[in-house]
C-alpha positions in Angstrom: 0.3 0.1 -0.2 3.1 2.4 0.9 4.2 1.9 -3.1 1.0 3.1 -3.9 0.8 5.7 -2.4 4.1 6.9 -3.3 3.2 6.6 -7.0 0.4 8.6 -6.7 2.2 11.4 -4.4 5.0 11.2 -8.3 2.2 11.5 -10.2 1.1 15.0 -8.4 4.8 15.8 -8.7 4.9 15.2 -12.5 1.6 16.7 -13.1 2.7 19.9 -11.1 5.5 19.8 -13.5 3.9 19.4 -16.6 1.3 22.4 -15.8 4.4 24.8 -14.6 6.5 24.1 -17.7 3.1 24.8 -20.0 2.4 27.8 -18.0 6.0 29.5 -19.1 5.8 28.3 -22.0 4.7 31.7 -23.8 3.5 31.5 -27.6 6.8 32.6 -29.0 8.2 29.5 -27.3 8.1 26.5 -29.4 9.3 24.0 -27.2 10.9 23.1 -23.7 13.8 24.7 -22.9 16.8 22.0 -21.8 17.3 22.6 -18.3 13.4 21.6 -18.0 14.2 18.2 -20.3 16.5 17.4 -17.9 14.4 18.1 -14.8 11.9 15.7 -16.6 14.3 13.1 -17.4 15.8 13.1 -14.2 12.2 13.1 -12.9 11.2 9.8 -15.3 14.0 8.2 -14.4 13.5 8.6 -10.6 10.1 7.2 -11.3 11.6 4.5 -13.0 14.0 3.3 -9.9 11.1 3.7 -7.3 9.2 1.2 -9.8 12.1 -1.1 -9.6 12.8 -1.0 -6.4 8.7 -2.0 -5.6 8.8 -4.4 -7.5 12.1 -5.9 -7.0 10.9 -6.1 -2.9 7.4 -7.3 -3.8 9.7 -10.4 -5.5 12.0 -10.8 -3.0 9.0 -10.9 -0.6 7.1 -13.9 -2.4 10.3 -15.5 -3.0 10.7 -15.8 1.0 7.7 -16.9 1.2 7.6 -20.0 -1.1 11.2 -20.7 0.6 
């Protein structure tokens, strides 16, 4: 259940980040700046890392139950 809560919180952060990036873009600005893209990529890497840790812990717990 803690993993689900963490994912909900991370999803909120990602949604806030998207909204902020869109709000900063003006009519003349076609795309996001390099810094914004780096922040988004680092956020996605953090989310992927959290998922890998959560899945690894769940699998390890199941393996411990079997043995």
